[in-house]
PDB file with one MODEL, atoms N, CA, C and O in Angstrom:
MODEL        1
ATOM      1  N   MET A   1    -171.279 201.366 -51.877  1.00  0.00           N
ATOM      2  CA  MET A   1    -170.012 201.454 -52.632  1.00  0.00           C
ATOM      3  C   MET A   1    -168.655 200.960 -51.535  1.00  0.00           C
ATOM      4  O   MET A   1    -168.368 201.412 -50.427  1.00  0.00           O
ATOM      5  N   PRO A   2    -168.103 200.047 -52.208  1.00  0.00           N
ATOM      6  CA  PRO A   2    -166.961 198.601 -51.971  1.00  0.00           C
ATOM      7  C   PRO A   2    -165.560 199.278 -51.360  1.00  0.00           C
ATOM      8  O   PRO A   2    -164.894 199.669 -52.319  1.00  0.00           O
ATOM      9  N   TYR A   3    -165.229 199.412 -50.743  1.00  0.00           N
ATOM     10  CA  TYR A   3    -163.366 199.483 -50.074  1.00  0.00           C
ATOM     11  C   TYR A   3    -162.351 199.085 -50.342  1.00  0.00           C
ATOM     12  O   TYR A   3    -161.738 198.071 -50.009  1.00  0.00           O
ATOM     13  N   ILE A   4    -162.105 200.003 -51.054  1.00  0.00           N
ATOM     14  CA  ILE A   4    -160.296 199.087 -52.070  1.00  0.00           C
ATOM     15  C   ILE A   4    -159.659 199.640 -50.589  1.00  0.00           C
ATOM     16  O   ILE A   4    -159.836 200.751 -50.087  1.00  0.00           O
ATOM     17  N   MET A   5    -158.865 198.510 -50.057  1.00  0.00           N
ATOM     18  CA  MET A   5    -157.846 198.454 -49.335  1.00  0.00           C
ATOM     19  C   MET A   5    -156.536 198.364 -50.285  1.00  0.00           C
ATOM     20  O   MET A   5    -156.723 197.716 -51.315  1.00  0.00           O
ATOM     21  N   VAL A   6    -155.454 198.819 -50.136  1.00  0.00           N
ATOM     22  CA  VAL A   6    -154.210 198.884 -50.296  1.00  0.00           C
ATOM     23  C   VAL A   6    -152.813 199.081 -48.974  1.00  0.00           C
ATOM     24  O   VAL A   6    -152.544 199.977 -48.173  1.00  0.00           O
ATOM     25  N   ASP A   7    -152.181 197.712 -49.305  1.00  0.00           N
ATOM     26  CA  ASP A   7    -151.367 197.765 -48.313  1.00  0.00           C
ATOM     27  C   ASP A   7    -149.735 197.275 -48.990  1.00  0.00           C
ATOM     28  O   ASP A   7    -149.497 196.269 -49.659  1.00  0.00           O
ATOM     29  N   ILE A   8    -148.694 198.441 -48.522  1.00  0.00           N
ATOM     30  CA  ILE A   8    -147.683 198.521 -49.642  1.00  0.00           C
ATOM     31  C   ILE A   8    -146.208 198.632 -48.751  1.00  0.00           C
ATOM     32  O   ILE A   8    -145.802 199.674 -48.236  1.00  0.00           O
ATOM     33  N   GLU A   9    -145.468 197.218 -48.695  1.00  0.00           N
ATOM     34  CA  GLU A   9    -143.943 197.327 -47.997  1.00  0.00           C
ATOM     35  C   GLU A   9    -143.675 197.330 -48.321  1.00  0.00           C
ATOM     36  O   GLU A   9    -144.082 197.099 -49.460  1.00  0.00           O
ATOM     37  N   SER A  10    -141.927 197.691 -47.964  1.00  0.00           N
ATOM     38  CA  SER A  10    -140.718 197.751 -48.803  1.00  0.00           C
ATOM     39  C   SER A  10    -139.648 197.595 -48.004  1.00  0.00           C
ATOM     40  O   SER A  10    -139.666 197.424 -46.785  1.00  0.00           O
ATOM     41  N   ASP A  11    -138.485 197.673 -48.893  1.00  0.00           N
ATOM     42  CA  ASP A  11    -136.972 196.776 -47.793  1.00  0.00           C
ATOM     43  C   ASP A  11    -136.650 198.676 -48.182  1.00  0.00           C
ATOM     44  O   ASP A  11    -136.618 199.461 -49.130  1.00  0.00           O
ATOM     45  N   GLY A  12    -136.503 198.629 -46.946  1.00  0.00           N
ATOM     46  CA  GLY A  12    -135.242 199.826 -47.039  1.00  0.00           C
ATOM     47  C   GLY A  12    -135.200 201.182 -47.855  1.00  0.00           C
ATOM     48  O   GLY A  12    -136.410 201.382 -47.963  1.00  0.00           O
ATOM     49  N   PRO A  13    -134.635 202.157 -48.447  1.00  0.00           N
ATOM     50  CA  PRO A  13    -134.956 203.752 -48.366  1.00  0.00           C
ATOM     51  C   PRO A  13    -135.596 204.022 -50.187  1.00  0.00           C
ATOM     52  O   PRO A  13    -136.106 205.082 -50.546  1.00  0.00           O
ATOM     53  N   ILE A  14    -135.371 202.610 -51.250  1.00  0.00           N
ATOM     54  CA  ILE A  14    -135.891 202.566 -52.389  1.00  0.00           C
ATOM     55  C   ILE A  14    -136.867 201.523 -52.102  1.00  0.00           C
ATOM     56  O   ILE A  14    -136.771 200.592 -51.302  1.00  0.00           O
ATOM     57  N   PRO A  15    -138.168 201.943 -53.170  1.00  0.00           N
ATOM     58  CA  PRO A  15    -139.416 201.128 -52.589  1.00  0.00           C
ATOM     59  C   PRO A  15    -139.291 200.185 -53.297  1.00  0.00           C
ATOM     60  O   PRO A  15    -140.363 199.970 -53.861  1.00  0.00           O
ATOM     61  N   SER A  16    -138.227 199.206 -53.690  1.00  0.00           N
ATOM     62  CA  SER A  16    -138.294 198.353 -54.794  1.00  0.00           C
ATOM     63  C   SER A  16    -136.986 197.148 -54.038  1.00  0.00           C
ATOM     64  O   SER A  16    -135.839 197.474 -53.732  1.00  0.00           O
ATOM     65  N   PRO A  17    -137.500 195.990 -53.914  1.00  0.00           N
ATOM     66  CA  PRO A  17    -138.652 194.885 -54.081  1.00  0.00           C
ATOM     67  C   PRO A  17    -139.841 195.506 -53.239  1.00  0.00           C
ATOM     68  O   PRO A  17    -139.685 195.511 -52.018  1.00  0.00           O
ATOM     69  N   ALA A  18    -140.737 195.907 -53.635  1.00  0.00           N
ATOM     70  CA  ALA A  18    -141.776 195.897 -53.020  1.00  0.00           C
ATOM     71  C   ALA A  18    -142.632 194.583 -52.658  1.00  0.00           C
ATOM     72  O   ALA A  18    -142.199 193.464 -52.933  1.00  0.00           O
ATOM     73  N   THR A  19    -144.197 194.836 -51.859  1.00  0.00           N
ATOM     74  CA  THR A  19    -144.946 193.767 -51.691  1.00  0.00           C
ATOM     75  C   THR A  19    -146.278 194.467 -51.514  1.00  0.00           C
ATOM     76  O   THR A  19    -146.611 194.850 -50.393  1.00  0.00           O
ATOM     77  N   ILE A  20    -147.068 194.656 -52.592  1.00  0.00           N
ATOM     78  CA  ILE A  20    -148.335 195.280 -52.805  1.00  0.00           C
ATOM     79  C   ILE A  20    -149.585 194.362 -52.048  1.00  0.00           C
ATOM     80  O   ILE A  20    -149.495 193.280 -52.628  1.00  0.00           O
ATOM     81  N   GLN A  21    -150.428 194.275 -51.294  1.00  0.00           N
ATOM     82  CA  GLN A  21    -151.409 193.919 -51.466  1.00  0.00           C
ATOM     83  C   GLN A  21    -152.636 194.427 -51.379  1.00  0.00           C
ATOM     84  O   GLN A  21    -152.590 195.375 -50.595  1.00  0.00           O
ATOM     85  N   TRP A  22    -154.200 194.195 -51.986  1.00  0.00           N
ATOM     86  CA  TRP A  22    -155.615 194.775 -52.134  1.00  0.00           C
ATOM     87  C   TRP A  22    -155.835 194.119 -51.860  1.00  0.00           C
ATOM     88  O   TRP A  22    -155.333 193.015 -51.650  1.00  0.00           O
ATOM     89  N   CYS A  23    -156.962 194.694 -51.719  1.00  0.00           N
ATOM     90  CA  CYS A  23    -158.544 193.993 -51.440  1.00  0.00           C
ATOM     91  C   CYS A  23    -159.719 194.916 -52.020  1.00  0.00           C
ATOM     92  O   CYS A  23    -159.745 196.102 -52.348  1.00  0.00           O
ATOM     93  N   VAL A  24    -160.551 194.033 -52.016  1.00  0.00           N
ATOM     94  CA  VAL A  24    -162.122 194.992 -52.414  1.00  0.00           C
ATOM     95  C   VAL A  24    -163.140 194.745 -51.502  1.00  0.00           C
ATOM     96  O   VAL A  24    -163.899 193.812 -51.761  1.00  0.00           O
ATOM     97  N   SER A  25    -163.369 195.598 -50.159  1.00  0.00           N
ATOM     98  CA  SER A  25    -164.393 194.897 -49.603  1.00  0.00           C
ATOM     99  C   SER A  25    -166.204 195.441 -50.082  1.00  0.00           C
ATOM    100  O   SER A  25    -166.822 196.204 -50.824  1.00  0.00           O
ATOM    101  N   ALA A  26    -166.343 194.612 -49.248  1.00  0.00           N
ATOM    102  CA  ALA A  26    -167.897 195.656 -48.724  1.00  0.00           C
ATOM    103  C   ALA A  26    -167.755 196.591 -48.222  1.00  0.00           C
ATOM    104  O   ALA A  26    -166.541 196.740 -48.083  1.00  0.00           O
ATOM    105  N   PRO A  27    -168.570 197.842 -47.600  1.00  0.00           N
ATOM    106  CA  PRO A  27    -168.899 198.909 -46.759  1.00  0.00           C
ATOM    107  C   PRO A  27    -168.874 198.512 -45.303  1.00  0.00           C
ATOM    108  O   PRO A  27    -169.654 197.659 -44.878  1.00  0.00           O
ATOM    109  N   CYS A  28    -168.174 198.991 -44.691  1.00  0.00           N
ATOM    110  CA  CYS A  28    -167.933 198.741 -43.011  1.00  0.00           C
ATOM    111  C   CYS A  28    -167.612 199.994 -42.288  1.00  0.00           C
ATOM    112  O   CYS A  28    -167.368 201.050 -42.872  1.00  0.00           O
ATOM    113  N   SER A  29    -167.622 199.799 -40.558  1.00  0.00           N
ATOM    114  CA  SER A  29    -166.799 200.992 -40.120  1.00  0.00           C
ATOM    115  C   SER A  29    -165.624 201.461 -40.077  1.00  0.00           C
ATOM    116  O   SER A  29    -165.200 202.584 -39.802  1.00  0.00           O
ATOM    117  N   SER A  30    -165.046 200.350 -40.420  1.00  0.00           N
ATOM    118  CA  SER A  30    -163.572 200.919 -41.022  1.00  0.00           C
ATOM    119  C   SER A  30    -163.029 200.262 -42.058  1.00  0.00           C
ATOM    120  O   SER A  30    -163.332 199.196 -42.593  1.00  0.00           O
ATOM    121  N   LYS A  31    -162.146 201.083 -42.276  1.00  0.00           N
ATOM    122  CA  LYS A  31    -161.681 200.947 -43.981  1.00  0.00           C
ATOM    123  C   LYS A  31    -159.734 199.631 -43.606  1.00  0.00           C
ATOM    124  O   LYS A  31    -158.964 199.035 -44.359  1.00  0.00           O
ATOM    125  N   ASN A  32    -159.858 199.886 -41.564  1.00  0.00           N
ATOM    126  CA  ASN A  32    -158.211 198.826 -41.665  1.00  0.00           C
ATOM    127  C   ASN A  32    -159.078 197.547 -40.643  1.00  0.00           C
ATOM    128  O   ASN A  32    -160.065 197.686 -39.921  1.00  0.00           O
ATOM    129  N   LEU A  33    -158.548 196.760 -40.831  1.00  0.00           N
ATOM    130  CA  LEU A  33    -159.308 195.336 -40.626  1.00  0.00           C
ATOM    131  C   LEU A  33    -158.882 195.204 -39.001  1.00  0.00           C
ATOM    132  O   LEU A  33    -159.615 194.835 -38.083  1.00  0.00           O
ATOM    133  N   GLY A  34    -156.954 195.774 -38.904  1.00  0.00           N
ATOM    134  CA  GLY A  34    -156.756 195.455 -37.029  1.00  0.00           C
ATOM    135  C   GLY A  34    -157.680 196.653 -36.003  1.00  0.00           C
ATOM    136  O   GLY A  34    -157.716 196.662 -34.773  1.00  0.00           O
ATOM    137  N   SER A  35    -158.184 197.345 -36.691  1.00  0.00           N
ATOM    138  CA  SER A  35    -159.363 198.654 -35.567  1.00  0.00           C
ATOM    139  C   SER A  35    -160.896 197.963 -36.252  1.00  0.00           C
ATOM    140  O   SER A  35    -161.969 198.520 -36.023  1.00  0.00           O
ATOM    141  N   LEU A  36    -160.850 197.308 -36.691  1.00  0.00           N
ATOM    142  CA  LEU A  36    -162.140 197.086 -37.046  1.00  0.00           C
ATOM    143  C   LEU A  36    -162.360 195.937 -35.812  1.00  0.00           C
ATOM    144  O   LEU A  36    -163.010 196.078 -34.777  1.00  0.00           O
ATOM    145  N   TYR A  37    -161.570 194.713 -36.293  1.00  0.00           N
ATOM    146  CA  TYR A  37    -161.308 193.410 -34.756  1.00  0.00           C
ATOM    147  C   TYR A  37    -161.496 194.466 -33.228  1.00  0.00           C
ATOM    148  O   TYR A  37    -161.954 194.178 -32.122  1.00  0.00           O
ATOM    149  N   LYS A  38    -161.136 195.274 -33.568  1.00  0.00           N
ATOM    150  CA  LYS A  38    -160.496 195.817 -31.941  1.00  0.00           C
ATOM    151  C   LYS A  38    -161.148 196.765 -31.611  1.00  0.00           C
ATOM    152  O   LYS A  38    -160.799 197.434 -30.639  1.00  0.00           O
ATOM    153  N   GLY A  39    -162.580 197.155 -32.540  1.00  0.00           N
ATOM    154  CA  GLY A  39    -163.815 197.526 -32.283  1.00  0.00           C
ATOM    155  C   GLY A  39    -165.332 196.100 -32.038  1.00  0.00           C
ATOM    156  O   GLY A  39    -166.474 196.197 -31.589  1.00  0.00           O
ATOM    157  N   LEU A  40    -164.502 194.884 -32.624  1.00  0.00           N
ATOM    158  CA  LEU A  40    -165.810 194.246 -32.155  1.00  0.00           C
ATOM    159  C   LEU A  40    -165.313 193.431 -31.296  1.00  0.00           C
ATOM    160  O   LEU A  40    -165.944 192.379 -31.185  1.00  0.00           O
ATOM    161  N   VAL A  41    -164.009 193.596 -30.368  1.00  0.00           N
ATOM    162  CA  VAL A  41    -164.303 192.881 -29.775  1.00  0.00           C
ATOM    163  C   VAL A  41    -163.838 194.108 -27.903  1.00  0.00           C
ATOM    164  O   VAL A  41    -163.509 193.717 -26.783  1.00  0.00           O
ATOM    165  N   LYS A  42    -164.088 195.767 -28.535  1.00  0.00           N
ATOM    166  CA  LYS A  42    -164.136 196.237 -27.425  1.00  0.00           C
ATOM    167  C   LYS A  42    -162.952 196.450 -26.380  1.00  0.00           C
ATOM    168  O   LYS A  42    -162.945 196.485 -25.150  1.00  0.00           O
ATOM    169  N   ASP A  43    -162.135 196.555 -27.166  1.00  0.00           N
ATOM    170  CA  ASP A  43    -160.126 196.548 -27.248  1.00  0.00           C
ATOM    171  C   ASP A  43    -159.742 196.896 -27.450  1.00  0.00           C
ATOM    172  O   ASP A  43    -160.045 197.137 -28.619  1.00  0.00           O
ATOM    173  N   THR A  44    -158.208 197.783 -26.958  1.00  0.00           N
ATOM    174  CA  THR A  44    -157.967 198.244 -27.790  1.00  0.00           C
ATOM    175  C   THR A  44    -156.782 197.674 -28.305  1.00  0.00           C
ATOM    176  O   THR A  44    -156.287 197.802 -29.425  1.00  0.00           O
ATOM    177  N   SER A  45    -156.356 196.952 -27.211  1.00  0.00           N
ATOM    178  CA  SER A  45    -154.928 195.812 -27.368  1.00  0.00           C
ATOM    179  C   SER A  45    -154.865 195.028 -28.176  1.00  0.00           C
ATOM    180  O   SER A  45    -154.245 195.473 -29.142  1.00  0.00           O
ATOM    181  N   PRO A  46    -155.378 193.476 -28.387  1.00  0.00           N
ATOM    182  CA  PRO A  46    -154.852 192.315 -29.071  1.00  0.00           C
ATOM    183  C   PRO A  46    -155.581 193.279 -30.747  1.00  0.00           C
ATOM    184  O   PRO A  46    -156.201 194.307 -31.018  1.00  0.00           O
ATOM    185  N   ASN A  47    -155.085 192.317 -31.313  1.00  0.00           N
ATOM    186  CA  ASN A  47    -154.524 192.292 -32.923  1.00  0.00           C
ATOM    187  C   ASN A  47    -155.316 191.482 -33.315  1.00  0.00           C
ATOM    188  O   ASN A  47    -155.643 190.786 -32.353  1.00  0.00           O
ATOM    189  N   PHE A  48    -156.091 191.013 -34.699  1.00  0.00           N
ATOM    190  CA  PHE A  48    -156.683 189.844 -35.331  1.00  0.00           C
ATOM    191  C   PHE A  48    -155.454 188.609 -35.897  1.00  0.00           C
ATOM    192  O   PHE A  48    -155.865 187.535 -36.336  1.00  0.00           O
ATOM    193  N   LYS A  49    -154.875 188.724 -35.869  1.00  0.00           N
ATOM    194  CA  LYS A  49    -153.676 187.747 -36.594  1.00  0.00           C
ATOM    195  C   LYS A  49    -153.256 186.197 -36.556  1.00  0.00           C
ATOM    196  O   LYS A  49    -152.726 185.409 -37.339  1.00  0.00           O
ATOM    197  N   HIS A  50    -154.068 186.141 -34.460  1.00  0.00           N
ATOM    198  CA  HIS A  50    -154.955 185.003 -34.621  1.00  0.00           C
ATOM    199  C   HIS A  50    -156.111 184.231 -35.011  1.00  0.00           C
ATOM    200  O   HIS A  50    -156.775 183.320 -34.517  1.00  0.00           O
ATOM    201  N   LEU A  51    -156.116 184.765 -35.836  1.00  0.00           N
ATOM    202  CA  LEU A  51    -158.007 184.465 -36.619  1.00  0.00           C
ATOM    203  C   LEU A  51    -157.203 183.902 -38.104  1.00  0.00           C
ATOM    204  O   LEU A  51    -157.715 183.386 -39.097  1.00  0.00           O
ATOM    205  N   ARG A  52    -155.870 184.199 -37.840  1.00  0.00           N
ATOM    206  CA  ARG A  52    -155.872 184.196 -39.991  1.00  0.00           C
ATOM    207  C   ARG A  52    -154.945 182.154 -39.826  1.00  0.00           C
ATOM    208  O   ARG A  52    -154.115 182.016 -38.928  1.00  0.00           O
ATOM    209  N   LYS A  53    -155.180 181.260 -40.494  1.00  0.00           N
ATOM    210  CA  LYS A  53    -155.227 180.319 -41.409  1.00  0.00           C
ATOM    211  C   LYS A  53    -153.916 179.851 -41.718  1.00  0.00           C
ATOM    212  O   LYS A  53    -153.273 178.862 -41.365  1.00  0.00           O
ATOM    213  N   THR A  54    -153.667 180.906 -42.540  1.00  0.00           N
ATOM    214  CA  THR A  54    -152.736 180.985 -43.339  1.00  0.00           C
ATOM    215  C   THR A  54    -151.581 181.697 -42.642  1.00  0.00           C
ATOM    216  O   THR A  54    -151.834 182.643 -41.896  1.00  0.00           O
ATOM    217  N   ARG A  55    -150.040 181.199 -42.892  1.00  0.00           N
ATOM    218  CA  ARG A  55    -149.162 181.784 -42.071  1.00  0.00           C
ATOM    219  C   ARG A  55    -148.264 183.038 -42.418  1.00  0.00           C
ATOM    220  O   ARG A  55    -147.214 182.834 -43.027  1.00  0.00           O
ATOM    221  N   HIS A  56    -148.633 184.367 -42.052  1.00  0.00           N
ATOM    222  CA  HIS A  56    -148.099 185.198 -42.448  1.00  0.00           C
ATOM    223  C   HIS A  56    -146.499 185.018 -43.278  1.00  0.00           C
ATOM    224  O   HIS A  56    -145.680 184.272 -42.741  1.00  0.00           O
ATOM    225  N   THR A  57    -146.278 185.440 -44.053  1.00  0.00           N
ATOM    226  CA  THR A  57    -145.284 184.971 -44.880  1.00  0.00           C
ATOM    227  C   THR A  57    -143.940 186.095 -45.979  1.00  0.00           C
ATOM    228  O   THR A  57    -142.895 185.958 -46.615  1.00  0.00           O
ATOM    229  N   HIS A  58    -145.340 187.575 -45.406  1.00  0.00           N
ATOM    230  CA  HIS A  58    -145.408 188.362 -46.881  1.00  0.00           C
ATOM    231  C   HIS A  58    -144.901 187.894 -48.043  1.00  0.00           C
ATOM    232  O   HIS A  58    -143.901 188.349 -48.599  1.00  0.00           O
ATOM    233  N   HIS A  59    -145.724 186.784 -48.513  1.00  0.00           N
ATOM    234  CA  HIS A  59    -145.986 186.816 -50.031  1.00  0.00           C
ATOM    235  C   HIS A  59    -147.249 187.257 -50.223  1.00  0.00           C
ATOM    236  O   HIS A  59    -148.213 186.562 -49.900  1.00  0.00           O
ATOM    237  N   PRO A  60    -147.408 188.760 -50.906  1.00  0.00           N
ATOM    238  CA  PRO A  60    -148.577 188.867 -51.379  1.00  0.00           C
ATOM    239  C   PRO A  60    -150.300 188.034 -51.272  1.00  0.00           C
ATOM    240  O   PRO A  60    -151.392 188.393 -50.833  1.00  0.00           O
ATOM    241  N   VAL A  61    -149.894 187.077 -51.780  1.00  0.00           N
ATOM    242  CA  VAL A  61    -151.122 186.098 -51.333  1.00  0.00           C
ATOM    243  C   VAL A  61    -150.855 185.545 -50.289  1.00  0.00           C
ATOM    244  O   VAL A  61    -151.750 185.840 -49.497  1.00  0.00           O
ATOM    245  N   ASP A  62    -150.238 185.000 -49.895  1.00  0.00           N
ATOM    246  CA  ASP A  62    -150.626 184.380 -48.235  1.00  0.00           C
ATOM    247  C   ASP A  62    -151.321 185.248 -47.825  1.00  0.00           C
ATOM    248  O   ASP A  62    -152.477 185.084 -47.435  1.00  0.00           O
ATOM    249  N   ASP A  63    -150.545 186.595 -47.861  1.00  0.00           N
ATOM    250  CA  ASP A  63    -151.041 187.708 -46.560  1.00  0.00           C
ATOM    251  C   ASP A  63    -152.421 188.503 -47.366  1.00  0.00           C
ATOM    252  O   ASP A  63    -152.922 189.267 -46.541  1.00  0.00           O
ATOM    253  N   ALA A  64    -152.998 188.547 -48.382  1.00  0.00           N
ATOM    254  CA  ALA A  64    -153.788 187.974 -48.600  1.00  0.00           C
ATOM    255  C   ALA A  64    -154.801 187.177 -48.532  1.00  0.00           C
ATOM    256  O   ALA A  64    -155.945 187.593 -48.718  1.00  0.00           O
ATOM    257  N   LYS A  65    -154.553 186.037 -48.281  1.00  0.00           N
ATOM    258  CA  LYS A  65    -155.896 185.100 -48.210  1.00  0.00           C
ATOM    259  C   LYS A  65    -156.012 184.798 -46.552  1.00  0.00           C
ATOM    260  O   LYS A  65    -156.889 184.084 -46.068  1.00  0.00           O
ATOM    261  N   GLY A  66    -154.977 185.467 -45.790  1.00  0.00           N
ATOM    262  CA  GLY A  66    -155.006 185.059 -44.159  1.00  0.00           C
ATOM    263  C   GLY A  66    -155.272 186.847 -43.947  1.00  0.00           C
ATOM    264  O   GLY A  66    -154.450 187.653 -43.511  1.00  0.00           O
ATOM    265  N   ASN A  67    -156.009 186.989 -44.189  1.00  0.00           N
ATOM    266  CA  ASN A  67    -156.190 188.417 -43.733  1.00  0.00           C
ATOM    267  C   ASN A  67    -157.996 188.602 -44.491  1.00  0.00           C
ATOM    268  O   ASN A  67    -158.810 189.467 -44.167  1.00  0.00           O
ATOM    269  N   ALA A  68    -158.165 187.646 -45.392  1.00  0.00           N
ATOM    270  CA  ALA A  68    -159.346 187.263 -45.782  1.00  0.00           C
ATOM    271  C   ALA A  68    -160.142 186.321 -44.593  1.00  0.00           C
ATOM    272  O   ALA A  68    -161.200 186.487 -43.986  1.00  0.00           O
ATOM    273  N   GLU A  69    -159.352 185.510 -44.573  1.00  0.00           N
ATOM    274  CA  GLU A  69    -159.441 184.047 -43.216  1.00  0.00           C
ATOM    275  C   GLU A  69    -160.092 185.215 -42.493  1.00  0.00           C
ATOM    276  O   GLU A  69    -161.105 185.687 -43.009  1.00  0.00           O
ATOM    277  N   ALA A  70    -159.631 185.740 -41.357  1.00  0.00           N
ATOM    278  CA  ALA A  70    -159.841 186.619 -40.673  1.00  0.00           C
ATOM    279  C   ALA A  70    -160.791 187.306 -40.360  1.00  0.00           C
ATOM    280  O   ALA A  70    -161.185 187.551 -39.219  1.00  0.00           O
ATOM    281  N   LEU A  71    -161.674 188.036 -42.417  1.00  0.00           N
ATOM    282  CA  LEU A  71    -162.706 188.402 -41.903  1.00  0.00           C
ATOM    283  C   LEU A  71    -162.979 187.347 -41.777  1.00  0.00           C
ATOM    284  O   LEU A  71    -163.128 186.967 -40.616  1.00  0.00           O
ATOM    285  N   LEU A  72    -163.211 186.199 -43.068  1.00  0.00           N
ATOM    286  CA  LEU A  72    -164.395 185.467 -42.616  1.00  0.00           C
ATOM    287  C   LEU A  72    -164.708 185.330 -41.275  1.00  0.00           C
ATOM    288  O   LEU A  72    -165.809 185.271 -40.726  1.00  0.00           O
ATOM    289  N   HIS A  73    -163.421 185.281 -40.760  1.00  0.00           N
ATOM    290  CA  HIS A  73    -164.254 184.848 -38.443  1.00  0.00           C
ATOM    291  C   HIS A  73    -164.209 185.219 -38.270  1.00  0.00           C
ATOM    292  O   HIS A  73    -163.645 185.173 -37.177  1.00  0.00           O
ATOM    293  N   MET A  74    -164.634 186.663 -38.776  1.00  0.00           N
ATOM    294  CA  MET A  74    -164.889 187.970 -38.262  1.00  0.00           C
ATOM    295  C   MET A  74    -166.589 187.937 -38.261  1.00  0.00           C
ATOM    296  O   MET A  74    -167.181 188.700 -37.497  1.00  0.00           O
ATOM    297  N   LYS A  75    -167.106 187.312 -38.868  1.00  0.00           N
ATOM    298  CA  LYS A  75    -168.165 187.553 -40.475  1.00  0.00           C
ATOM    299  C   LYS A  75    -169.625 186.651 -39.509  1.00  0.00           C
ATOM    300  O   LYS A  75    -170.704 186.867 -38.957  1.00  0.00           O
ATOM    301  N   GLU A  76    -168.392 185.287 -39.938  1.00  0.00           N
ATOM    302  CA  GLU A  76    -169.062 183.652 -39.517  1.00  0.00           C
ATOM    303  C   GLU A  76    -169.721 183.538 -37.490  1.00  0.00           C
ATOM    304  O   GLU A  76    -170.844 183.339 -37.027  1.00  0.00           O
ATOM    305  N   GLY A  77    -167.869 183.867 -36.578  1.00  0.00           N
ATOM    306  CA  GLY A  77    -167.501 183.760 -35.790  1.00  0.00           C
ATOM    307  C   GLY A  77    -168.246 184.624 -35.043  1.00  0.00           C
ATOM    308  O   GLY A  77    -168.996 184.103 -34.218  1.00  0.00           O
ATOM    309  N   MET A  78    -168.230 185.687 -35.114  1.00  0.00           N
ATOM    310  CA  MET A  78    -167.902 186.881 -34.360  1.00  0.00           C
ATOM    311  C   MET A  78    -169.175 187.673 -34.399  1.00  0.00           C
ATOM    312  O   MET A  78    -169.750 188.286 -33.500  1.00  0.00           O
ATOM    313  N   GLY A  79    -169.544 187.468 -35.958  1.00  0.00           N
ATOM    314  CA  GLY A  79    -171.311 188.253 -35.759  1.00  0.00           C
ATOM    315  C   GLY A  79    -170.792 189.563 -36.481  1.00  0.00           C
ATOM    316  O   GLY A  79    -171.593 190.485 -36.325  1.00  0.00           O
ATOM    317  N   LEU A  80    -169.617 189.924 -37.266  1.00  0.00           N
ATOM    318  CA  LEU A  80    -169.567 191.534 -38.180  1.00  0.00           C
ATOM    319  C   LEU A  80    -171.047 191.235 -38.641  1.00  0.00           C
ATOM    320  O   LEU A  80    -171.532 190.106 -38.572  1.00  0.00           O
ATOM    321  N   LYS A  81    -171.443 191.880 -38.919  1.00  0.00           N
ATOM    322  CA  LYS A  81    -172.778 192.591 -39.983  1.00  0.00           C
ATOM    323  C   LYS A  81    -172.038 193.238 -41.112  1.00  0.00           C
ATOM    324  O   LYS A  81    -171.339 194.214 -40.843  1.00  0.00           O
ATOM    325  N   ILE A  82    -172.112 192.803 -42.355  1.00  0.00           N
ATOM    326  CA  ILE A  82    -171.556 192.727 -43.475  1.00  0.00           C
ATOM    327  C   ILE A  82    -170.927 191.935 -44.403  1.00  0.00           C
ATOM    328  O   ILE A  82    -170.142 190.987 -44.364  1.00  0.00           O
ATOM    329  N   LYS A  83    -171.799 192.940 -45.721  1.00  0.00           N
ATOM    330  CA  LYS A  83    -171.969 192.186 -46.819  1.00  0.00           C
ATOM    331  C   LYS A  83    -171.118 191.866 -47.622  1.00  0.00           C
ATOM    332  O   LYS A  83    -170.618 192.788 -48.268  1.00  0.00           O
ATOM    333  N   LEU A  84    -170.530 190.144 -47.941  1.00  0.00           N
ATOM    334  CA  LEU A  84    -169.329 189.872 -48.322  1.00  0.00           C
ATOM    335  C   LEU A  84    -169.377 189.659 -49.808  1.00  0.00           C
ATOM    336  O   LEU A  84    -168.349 189.383 -50.426  1.00  0.00           O
TER     337      LEU A  84
ENDMDL
END
């Protein structure tokens, strides 16, 4: 059963304009990419953002693409056992 992850970011007390990002992934031990990375490296301090190739711009397409790049790096370069 796949996970559907949603991230909503908004500015100010009224949630508009809002950025909504979503991603469908295969089952894994964590629904959160950051927690998944911390589990792979066995350290709670670092984050995964250095694995992104696309710059973090808060644009939903750029952010989703960067997160997908990081997930692929974890799968191909770090030995994450996940079926995509």
